[in-house]
C-alpha positions as CSV (number, residue, x, y, z in Angstrom):
1,M,-53.4,-68.6,-23.4
2,K,-53.8,-67.3,-19.8
3,K,-51.6,-70.1,-18.5
4,V,-48.9,-69.2,-21.0
5,C,-49.1,-65.5,-20.2
6,S,-48.8,-66.1,-16.5
7,C,-45.6,-68.2,-17.2
8,F,-44.2,-65.3,-19.2
9,I,-44.7,-62.9,-16.2
10,M,-43.4,-65.4,-13.7
11,L,-40.2,-65.9,-15.7
12,F,-39.8,-62.2,-15.8
13,C,-40.2,-62.0,-12.0
14,F,-37.6,-64.8,-11.5
15,L,-35.2,-62.8,-13.7
16,L,-35.7,-59.8,-11.5
17,I,-35.1,-61.8,-8.3
18,F,-31.9,-63.3,-9.6
19,E,-30.7,-59.8,-10.4
20,L,-31.7,-58.6,-6.9
21,A,-29.0,-60.3,-4.9
22,V,-28.3,-57.4,-2.6
23,P,-26.8,-58.3,0.7
24,V,-28.4,-56.5,3.7
25,Y,-26.7,-56.6,7.1
26,A,-28.5,-56.2,10.4
27,A,-26.0,-53.6,11.5
28,E,-27.1,-51.1,8.7
29,A,-29.0,-48.1,10.1
30,T,-31.0,-47.5,7.0
31,A,-31.1,-49.8,4.0
32,V,-32.7,-48.5,0.8
33,S,-31.7,-50.7,-2.0
34,L,-32.9,-50.1,-5.5
35,Q,-33.0,-52.5,-8.5
36,Q,-34.1,-51.1,-11.8
37,T,-34.5,-53.2,-14.9
38,A,-36.2,-53.1,-18.3
39,V,-37.2,-56.2,-20.2
40,N,-38.5,-56.2,-23.8
41,E,-41.4,-58.6,-24.3
42,F,-40.0,-59.9,-27.6
43,D,-36.6,-60.7,-26.1
44,L,-38.2,-62.7,-23.3
45,Y,-40.5,-64.5,-25.8
46,N,-37.4,-65.5,-27.9
47,S,-35.6,-66.6,-24.8
48,I,-38.4,-68.9,-23.9
49,I,-39.1,-70.4,-27.3
50,N,-35.4,-71.0,-27.8
51,T,-34.9,-72.8,-24.5
52,P,-35.0,-76.6,-24.7
53,E,-38.1,-78.1,-23.3
54,A,-36.2,-80.2,-20.7
55,T,-34.8,-76.9,-19.3
56,L,-38.2,-75.3,-19.1
57,L,-39.6,-78.4,-17.4
58,K,-36.8,-78.2,-14.8
59,Q,-37.7,-74.5,-14.3
60,G,-41.3,-75.6,-13.3
61,Y,-43.2,-75.2,-16.6
62,T,-45.7,-77.9,-17.5
63,S,-45.7,-79.5,-20.9
64,D,-49.0,-77.8,-21.7
65,Q,-47.6,-74.4,-20.8
66,I,-44.6,-74.9,-22.9
67,E,-46.6,-76.1,-25.9
68,S,-49.0,-73.2,-25.6
69,F,-46.3,-70.7,-25.4
70,K,-44.3,-72.1,-28.3
71,A,-47.5,-72.0,-30.4
72,I,-47.7,-68.2,-30.2
73,N,-46.8,-66.5,-33.4
74,F,-45.6,-63.0,-32.4
75,E,-45.9,-61.6,-35.9
76,D,-49.5,-62.7,-36.0
77,L,-50.1,-60.7,-32.8
78,I,-48.6,-57.6,-34.5
79,Y,-50.7,-58.0,-37.6
80,Q,-53.8,-58.4,-35.5
81,R,-53.0,-55.3,-33.4
82,A,-52.3,-53.3,-36.6
83,Q,-56.0,-53.7,-37.4
84,F,-57.0,-51.6,-34.3
85,T,-58.2,-48.0,-34.7
86,D,-55.7,-45.2,-34.0
87,F,-57.9,-44.2,-31.1
88,K,-57.6,-47.6,-29.5
89,L,-53.9,-47.9,-30.1
90,K,-53.3,-44.4,-28.5
91,A,-55.4,-45.6,-25.6
92,M,-53.1,-48.6,-25.3
93,G,-50.1,-46.2,-25.0
94,Y,-48.8,-46.2,-28.6
95,S,-47.2,-43.1,-30.0
96,E,-47.8,-41.8,-33.5
97,E,-44.5,-43.2,-34.6
98,E,-45.3,-46.7,-33.2
99,I,-48.8,-46.6,-34.9
100,N,-47.1,-45.8,-38.2
101,L,-44.7,-48.6,-37.7
102,L,-47.6,-51.0,-37.0
103,R,-49.4,-49.9,-40.1
104,N,-46.3,-50.3,-42.3
105,Y,-44.8,-53.4,-40.5
106,N,-42.6,-55.5,-42.7
107,G,-41.6,-58.3,-40.3
108,S,-38.0,-57.3,-39.5
109,Y,-36.5,-58.2,-36.1
110,V,-35.8,-54.5,-35.3
111,E,-39.4,-53.5,-36.0
112,T,-40.8,-56.5,-34.1
113,R,-38.7,-55.6,-31.1
114,A,-39.6,-51.9,-31.3
115,L,-43.3,-52.8,-31.4
116,A,-43.1,-55.2,-28.5
117,G,-43.9,-53.9,-25.0
118,T,-41.0,-52.9,-22.7
119,L,-41.6,-53.5,-19.0
120,S,-39.7,-51.2,-16.7
121,A,-39.6,-52.2,-13.0
122,D,-38.2,-50.8,-9.8
123,I,-37.7,-52.8,-6.6
124,N,-37.0,-50.9,-3.5
125,I,-36.3,-52.3,0.0
126,I,-37.5,-49.7,2.3
127,G,-36.7,-48.9,5.9
128,T,-34.3,-50.7,8.2
129,P,-34.3,-54.5,7.7
130,S,-34.4,-56.5,10.8
131,A,-34.7,-60.1,11.9
132,Y,-38.5,-59.5,12.0
133,G,-39.1,-58.0,8.5
134,F,-38.7,-55.3,6.0
135,V,-40.8,-53.5,3.3
136,I,-40.4,-54.0,-0.4
137,R,-41.9,-51.7,-2.9
138,Y,-42.2,-53.1,-6.4
139,E,-43.4,-50.8,-9.2
140,W,-43.7,-51.6,-12.9
141,S,-45.0,-49.9,-16.0
142,W,-45.2,-50.8,-19.7
143,N,-44.3,-48.3,-22.4
144,H,-47.5,-49.5,-24.1
145,S,-49.8,-52.5,-23.8
146,P,-47.9,-55.8,-24.2
147,F,-49.0,-58.3,-26.8
148,I,-49.2,-61.2,-24.3
149,N,-51.3,-60.3,-21.2
150,A,-51.3,-62.3,-18.0
151,T,-51.9,-62.3,-14.3
152,D,-49.5,-60.3,-12.2
153,A,-47.0,-62.3,-10.2
154,M,-44.0,-61.7,-8.1
155,G,-41.6,-64.0,-6.2
156,I,-39.0,-63.3,-3.6
157,R,-35.9,-65.4,-2.8
158,W,-34.6,-65.0,0.8
159,L,-30.8,-65.4,1.3
160,A,-29.0,-64.7,4.6
161,F,-25.3,-63.9,4.6
162,A,-22.9,-64.7,7.5
163,E,-20.2,-62.2,8.6
164,D,-17.7,-64.0,6.3
165,G,-19.9,-63.4,3.3
166,D,-21.0,-67.0,2.9
167,T,-24.7,-67.8,2.8
168,A,-26.1,-68.8,6.2
169,D,-28.7,-71.5,6.7
170,V,-31.8,-69.8,7.9
171,S,-35.4,-70.7,7.9
172,T,-38.6,-68.7,8.2
173,G,-41.5,-69.8,10.3
174,T,-44.1,-67.2,9.3
175,S,-44.6,-64.5,6.7
176,Y,-46.8,-61.5,6.4
177,T,-47.6,-59.9,3.1
178,K,-49.6,-56.8,2.2
179,V,-50.1,-55.9,-1.4
180,Y,-51.4,-52.5,-2.6
181,Y,-52.4,-51.8,-6.1
182,K,-52.5,-48.4,-7.8
183,R,-54.2,-48.6,-11.2
184,F,-53.4,-45.9,-13.7
185,K,-55.7,-45.1,-16.6
186,Y,-54.6,-43.9,-20.0
């Protein structure tokens, strides 16, 4: 299940990266670019289980990961969570309305999507990018605890643009990364 969950988060991160194609030019004095996105857990789950296995294999998933993920029954996860106490559900971030929806769940698509977690993420490129580096701040939060939990992951794709707007062939010899975590309690 952990391998499946990490694939889920990795796919989300790749979706963020493809949306973050923001050209930054060295001549800019200050570059603060912001990408905001929100992804519903059930939408992403449906996207993966409806993608042909050959496509998922090309995207880097293993056969075991694909099999594990496609074996997940999202409705079963909802029924299991509905058995939790109100106190525990509130601690997981659920509102009174969502708790009532869990207790009276009838299996509709709209209800399933409403009960799934929604991940909101912001990616900020901070400071003045140069040939030597830049700072990225990535923040995310869930409206409530997601059904499928995993290990956090983030990926970055580097593209350089020439003056004519075409991509330039560049290579990186070294990289330096510092990651800071701020944990919030409910």
